[in-house]
N, C-alpha and C positions, 0 to 999 in steps of 0.2 A: 747582731741581729735579734730582734724580739722573737720569743718562742712562738711556734705555730699552735693555734688553738682550733680544735675540731668542734664545730657547732653541729649537734645532731638534732634533726627535726623529723620526728615521725608524723606522717600525715594520713588522715583518713576523713574524707568528706569535709574539708575545711576551706572549700572554694571561697566562701564569703570573707575569710579572715587571712588567708595565706599571703596575700600581697602586702598587707600591713606588716605581717611578721617578717617577710623577706626584706622589705624596704628598711625596716628598723635595724636589721643585722648588717645589710650592705652599707648603710650610712654610719655604722659604728666608727668611732674614732680610732679603734684598734683595727688595723688593716691586715695583719698577718693571720688570716683565718681560712679554714676550708669549711664550706657550708654543705653538710651531707643531708640531703632530703631523702627520706625513705618512704615511698608510697606503698601503703598496705592495701593495694587494689581498690582505690577510691572509686565511687560510682558517680561522682560529680565532674565538673569541668576544671578542677584544680590543676590538672596536669598541663593544660594549655597555658595557664598563668605561670606555672613553674618553668616551662620550656622557654618562655619569653625571657626569663631571668638567666637561664642557662646560656643564652646567646649574648646577653648583656654583660655578664660577669663570669670570668673564668674560674672564680673561686666556688661557684655553685655547681654541685654535682647531684645527679638524680639516680637513686637506686630504686628498683621496684621488686616487690615480692611477687612470686609466681601466683600465689593465691593469698586470700586474706588470712593472716596469721596472728593478728592481735598485737598490742603495743609492746609486750615483753620481747617477743621474737624480733619485732621491728627495731627496737632500741638496741638489742644485741647485735643486729646486723650493722647498725651504725658504729658500735664499738669495735667490731671486727674489721671494719674498713677505715677506721680513724687512724690518722698518721701524725696527729699533733702531740705536743708534749702535755697539753692539758685538754680537757674535754668539758663542754657545757651542753646541757640539754635544754631545748626550747620547744614548747608545744606549738603546733602549727596555728593555733588560734590566739596565741599570746604575742607580746612584742616587748622590746627592751629599749632602754634609754641609750643615747649615743655613747655614754661613758661606761655602761654596764660592764662590758668585757674588759676594757682597759683597766678599770679600777680593780676588778677581781684578779687579773693577772699580776698587777703591781703588788697586791697584798700577798698572794700565794708565793710569789718570788721572794718578797721581803721576809716572810715568816717561815718559809721552807716547810709548808704544811702539806698534808695529803689532800686536804679538802678545806675550802673556805666558803662560808655562808655569807650571802649578801642580802641587802635590804630589798624588799618586794612591796608592791602595791596591788590592791584590788582595783580592777577596772570593770565598772558595772554601768551600762547605759550611758557611757560618756563621763561618768563621775568616777573620781579617783579618791581612794582612802587607804590608810595603812593596812597592810597584811600583818596583823598583830600576832606575834608569837611570844608567849609568856616569858620564856627564858631570855629572849634576845632584846635587850633594852639598851645596852651599851657595848661598844666594841671590846673584844677581849677573847682570851682562850676559853674553850668550853671542855667539860669533862663528860664523856659519853654516858657514864653511869647515872649522872644527875640531870641529864637533859630530858625535856618533855618532847617526845617525837610525834605528837599528834599532828599539829599544824606544820611542824618543822620536818615531818616525814615525807617531804616532797623532793623530787630530784632537781627541779628547775631553779631553785634559788641558790645554787651552789656551783663551784668550779672544782674539778677533780684532777688529780695527777693521774694521767692515763697509765703510766708504768706501774703505779701503786695498785690500780684496779687489776691490771693483768697479772702482776706478781702474786696477788692474793686471790686470783681466779674469781673476782667479783663481777658477776654478770646478772642479768635479770632472770627471773624464774623461767625454767624450761616449760613449766605448765602454764597455759594461758590464764591470766587473771584479769578481771574487769575492775576489781577493787583491791586496794592494798598493795599493788605492785611497786609503787614508789617507796612505801614504808618498808617493805621487805628488803629492798635494795639498800636504802639509806641506813637502815639498822646495821646491816653487815658492814657497810662502808665505815660508819662512824665508830663501830666497835673495833675495827682493825686499824684505824688511823692513829699515827703517832701523835699528831697534833691537829686540833680542830680550832679554827679561828672564825669569829663572827665580826664583820665590819659593816658599818652603816654607810656603805658606798654604793654608787650606781643605783639603778632601779629596774626591776623586772616587773612587768605589768601582766598580772594574771586575770584573764577574762573569766569572770565568774557567773555569767548569766546565759551560758549556752543551754538550749533546751534539751531535755532528755526524751528519748523515744520509747523507753521501756515502760511497761505498766508498773504500778507501785508493787503489786504482788510479785511480778517477775524480778523487779529490782531488788526487793528484799531477799528473795531466795538466792539470787546470785551473790549479793553482798555477804550474806551469812556464810555461804559456801566458801567464797574467796577469803573472807577474814579468818575463817576456821583453818584454811590451808596455810595462810600467812602465820597464824599463831603457832601451828604445829611446826612449821619450818623454823621460825625464830626460836622456839623453845629448844628444838633439837640443836640448832646452831649455838645457842647460848650454853647449853650443857657441854657440848663438844669443846668449846673454847673457854669455858668457865668464866664468861663475862656476860653480865646481865644488865639490862636496863629495865628494872622491875616496873617503873611507872608506865612504860610503853606497853609491856606485856599485859599489865592489868587493864590498861585503857582499851586494848583490843578486845579483851574479855568482856569489858563493860559494853563496848559497842555491839558485840554479838548479843549480849543479854538484852539490851534495849531494843534491838531489831526483833528479837524473839517476842518481847512484850507487845511490839507493834502488831505482830501476827503470830499468835501462839500455835497455829497449825504447822508452822515451820519448825522442824525438829533441830535441836542443838545438842552438842556434846557437853553435858553439864560437868562431867569429870574433868574434861579439858579446861573448862572455865574455872572450876574450883582450884585447879593446879596452879593458877597464876594469881590468886588472891581470894580473900574472904568477901563474899558479896551478900548483901541483904536485899532480896528481891523487892521489898517495899520501897527502898531508896530509889531504885531504878524505875519503878512504876511512877514515883513522884516526878522523876526527871522527864519521863515520857509525857506526863500530863502538862508539865511546865512548857515543854516544847510545843505541844498542841495549842496551848493558850497563847503563846507568843506568836505562832503562825496565824492564829485567828485575829490577833490584834494588829497584825502587820509588822511585828517587831522582828529583828534579825535573831 
């Protein structure tokens, strides 16, 4: 019998997208799955849609938080209730191809890996293009220390061995994070993995045009605060395990620095930033201006 795969879907106010997400999973060519939906006290009518699928498909299960706890707590609840050999995370506003799960299961079984990375696509206003990751160009084994975990520091383009996660006590941050929670989790996963494999199979469709409700000022403050927490956690983890991905640590420091230049009134820990690399402020000022120019010209 094919191994059971736990599909974890955290949802919060995704009424507009959740049906597309669920239909894509239910129609998957790989049938031995459990679909764990964890509702983080949504304020929309998404629960009505989810309950319709509860009645239609016995593989669908709904768990609900008693109060809004954030995505880290919600995903941990999914991991705690998962009973599959493998686990996949899908965001409630995204969707997958019919062969996504089947292809990833085939690879992780053949390669005996702790984690396998699959191919993803951007979905924007009905248009599809590649979710390009610098490191991932051809199928093959990857080395943690040499990987760039900026765009690859997401949880949803991967399949994980659940026993491996639990054996190494790898869960999401107990502190609520709005930014960087994926990267903090993935960094620890990949650093502990015996083997990491990338395969250009299947397709995960990442919806990248959802509107944000936070003001720019509030967004910057939360982003800097959360990225600082993530950097502190990963530095501590790396020192404890004597295993570093210096490119990623430096990139987080760079992101904090650029956000600071966007709004210098927001304080940052410069000693922490300097601990992960040598930064020339002028270079990052130029990056900020280039970003502004591209935005005004309508470029990505």
